[in-house]
C-alpha positions as CSV (number, residue, x, y, z in Angstrom):
1,M,0.0,0.0,0.0
2,T,1.4,3.4,-1.0
3,K,2.2,5.9,1.8
4,D,2.2,8.8,-0.6
5,V,-1.5,9.6,0.0
6,D,-3.1,12.3,2.1
7,L,-6.7,13.6,2.8
8,R,-7.7,17.2,3.0
9,P,-10.9,19.3,3.0
10,V,-12.5,20.2,-0.4
11,A,-11.3,23.5,-1.8
12,K,-13.3,25.4,-4.4
13,E,-10.9,24.4,-7.1
14,D,-11.7,20.7,-6.4
15,L,-15.4,21.1,-7.3
16,P,-14.9,20.3,-11.0
17,L,-13.1,17.1,-10.1
18,L,-16.0,16.1,-7.8
19,D,-18.4,16.8,-10.7
20,L,-16.4,14.6,-12.9
21,L,-16.3,11.8,-10.3
22,H,-19.9,11.9,-9.1
23,N,-22.0,13.2,-12.0
24,T,-20.8,10.7,-14.7
25,S,-22.8,9.3,-17.5
26,P,-23.9,5.7,-18.4
27,E,-21.1,5.5,-21.0
28,S,-18.4,6.5,-18.5
29,D,-15.7,4.2,-17.1
30,A,-17.3,4.6,-13.7
31,A,-19.5,1.5,-14.0
32,F,-20.3,1.3,-10.3
33,D,-21.0,5.0,-9.9
34,W,-23.8,5.7,-12.4
35,F,-27.1,6.5,-10.6
36,G,-28.6,8.8,-13.1
37,F,-28.1,12.5,-13.7
38,A,-28.2,14.7,-10.6
39,D,-28.4,18.4,-9.9
40,P,-24.9,19.6,-11.0
41,A,-25.0,22.7,-8.7
42,A,-26.1,20.8,-5.5
43,K,-22.5,19.9,-4.4
44,H,-21.4,23.5,-5.2
45,R,-24.2,24.9,-3.0
46,R,-23.4,22.5,-0.2
47,W,-19.7,23.4,-0.4
48,A,-20.6,27.1,-0.2
49,E,-22.7,26.4,2.9
50,N,-20.5,24.1,4.9
51,G,-17.4,23.0,2.9
52,L,-19.0,19.5,2.5
53,L,-18.4,18.8,6.2
54,T,-21.3,18.4,8.6
55,A,-22.0,16.4,11.8
56,D,-23.7,13.7,9.8
57,S,-21.6,13.5,6.6
58,G,-18.5,14.7,4.9
59,T,-16.2,14.7,1.9
60,L,-12.5,14.9,1.8
61,M,-10.1,15.0,-1.2
62,V,-7.7,12.2,-1.8
63,V,-4.3,13.7,-2.7
64,S,-1.4,11.8,-4.2
65,P,1.3,12.9,-4.2
66,D,0.6,16.6,-4.8
67,R,-2.6,16.6,-6.7
68,A,-6.2,15.6,-6.0
69,V,-7.0,12.2,-7.6
70,G,-10.3,11.5,-6.0
71,S,-12.5,11.9,-2.9
72,V,-13.7,9.9,0.1
73,G,-17.0,10.5,1.9
74,W,-18.9,9.3,4.9
75,R,-22.5,9.5,6.2
76,S,-24.1,8.6,9.4
77,M,-25.8,5.2,9.7
78,P,-28.2,4.5,12.6
79,F,-28.0,1.2,14.6
80,G,-31.0,1.5,16.8
81,P,-32.0,4.5,18.9
82,L,-28.7,4.9,20.8
83,N,-25.9,4.1,18.4
84,R,-24.7,5.1,15.0
85,G,-21.8,4.3,12.7
86,W,-20.3,5.6,9.5
87,N,-20.7,4.3,6.0
88,I,-17.8,5.3,3.7
89,G,-17.3,5.5,0.0
90,I,-14.6,6.5,-2.4
91,G,-14.2,7.8,-6.0
92,L,-10.9,7.9,-7.8
93,L,-9.8,9.0,-11.3
94,P,-9.1,6.0,-13.5
95,E,-5.4,6.7,-13.6
96,A,-5.2,6.6,-9.8
97,C,-6.7,3.1,-9.6
98,G,-4.6,-0.1,-9.0
99,Q,-1.8,1.7,-7.2
100,G,-2.9,1.3,-3.5
101,I,-4.2,4.8,-3.3
102,G,-7.8,3.8,-2.6
103,T,-6.6,1.3,0.1
104,R,-4.5,4.0,1.8
105,A,-7.2,6.7,1.5
106,Q,-9.9,4.4,3.1
107,A,-7.5,3.4,5.9
108,L,-6.7,7.1,6.6
109,L,-10.4,8.0,6.5
110,T,-11.3,5.2,8.9
111,R,-8.6,6.3,11.4
112,Y,-9.7,9.9,11.0
113,L,-13.3,9.0,11.8
114,F,-12.4,6.9,14.9
115,A,-10.0,9.6,16.1
116,H,-12.5,12.4,15.8
117,T,-15.9,10.8,16.5
118,Q,-17.3,8.4,19.1
119,V,-18.6,5.7,16.7
120,N,-17.5,2.1,17.1
121,R,-18.2,0.9,13.5
122,V,-17.3,2.0,10.0
123,D,-18.8,0.1,7.1
124,A,-18.6,0.1,3.3
125,H,-20.8,-1.4,0.6
126,T,-19.6,-2.4,-2.8
127,D,-21.0,-4.2,-5.8
128,V,-20.3,-7.9,-5.8
129,A,-18.6,-7.4,-9.2
130,N,-16.3,-4.7,-7.9
131,V,-13.5,-7.1,-6.9
132,A,-10.8,-4.3,-6.9
133,E,-12.7,-2.4,-4.2
134,Q,-13.3,-5.6,-2.2
135,R,-9.5,-6.2,-2.2
136,A,-8.9,-2.5,-1.3
137,L,-11.2,-2.7,1.7
138,E,-9.7,-5.9,2.9
139,K,-6.2,-4.5,2.7
140,A,-7.5,-1.4,4.6
141,G,-8.5,-3.7,7.5
142,F,-12.2,-4.2,6.8
143,T,-13.9,-7.6,7.3
144,R,-16.3,-9.0,4.8
145,E,-19.6,-9.6,6.5
146,G,-21.8,-10.9,3.8
147,V,-23.9,-10.1,0.7
148,M,-26.9,-7.8,0.7
149,R,-29.1,-9.3,-2.1
150,G,-30.7,-6.8,-4.5
151,A,-29.7,-3.9,-2.3
152,Q,-28.8,-1.2,-4.9
153,F,-30.8,0.0,-7.9
154,R,-28.4,1.2,-10.6
155,N,-28.6,1.7,-14.3
156,G,-31.9,-0.1,-14.7
157,S,-31.5,-3.1,-12.5
158,Y,-30.9,-4.3,-8.9
159,H,-27.4,-5.3,-7.8
160,D,-26.1,-7.4,-5.0
161,M,-23.7,-5.5,-2.6
162,V,-21.0,-6.8,-0.4
163,L,-21.0,-5.4,3.2
164,Y,-17.6,-4.7,4.9
165,S,-16.9,-3.3,8.3
166,V,-14.2,-2.4,10.7
167,L,-14.5,-1.8,14.5
168,R,-12.7,0.8,16.6
169,S,-10.8,-2.0,18.4
170,E,-9.4,-3.3,15.1
171,V,-7.7,0.0,14.1
172,A,-4.2,0.9,15.1
173,F,-3.6,4.6,15.6
174,S,0.2,4.5,15.3
C-alpha cells in the first residue's frame, strides 16, 4: 500500500473534479457510480454552505502525491435508537486506480473517523462485481460480513452488494 496519499478538505478548485467523479454518464468508465443525472449545482451549494463537512456526513479530497486524484466520503448510519456508525465511499480518477491509493485513502479516513468521532463501527458497501474495491477494503483492514441481495438499484436493475466493516478496536492509531 502506498504511503504517498493524504486527505484534505475540499477546496473550491476541487469542485470540477467532484463533478467529474460523481456526475458521470452511463457511458463513462465509472461502471459502479452511475445512478442517473443529478443536480450539477447541488454539491457547489453544499460546499458554499459548509465545505461538505457536517455532523452527519463529509467529503475529503484524496491527494497523491501533490494533486487531487479522488474523494472519500462518509455518512451517518443509525444502529438502533442509541448508536450510529459511519458508511464510507470512495471515488478515484481511473489513472489513480490499481496503485494502492484507494486502500490507503480508506484506511486514513477510517482512522480519522475513529479519532474524531465516538462511533464504534465504520462500514462500506460495494458491488459484488467490484473485486478491486473488495480487495482494497480488505487491505485497509475491513472484514467482509456478507452479501446484501438486490440492495442497490443502478442503471436499470438491482445489484447485490458486499458489506464490509471495521470496528474501533481493530484499528491501530500509530
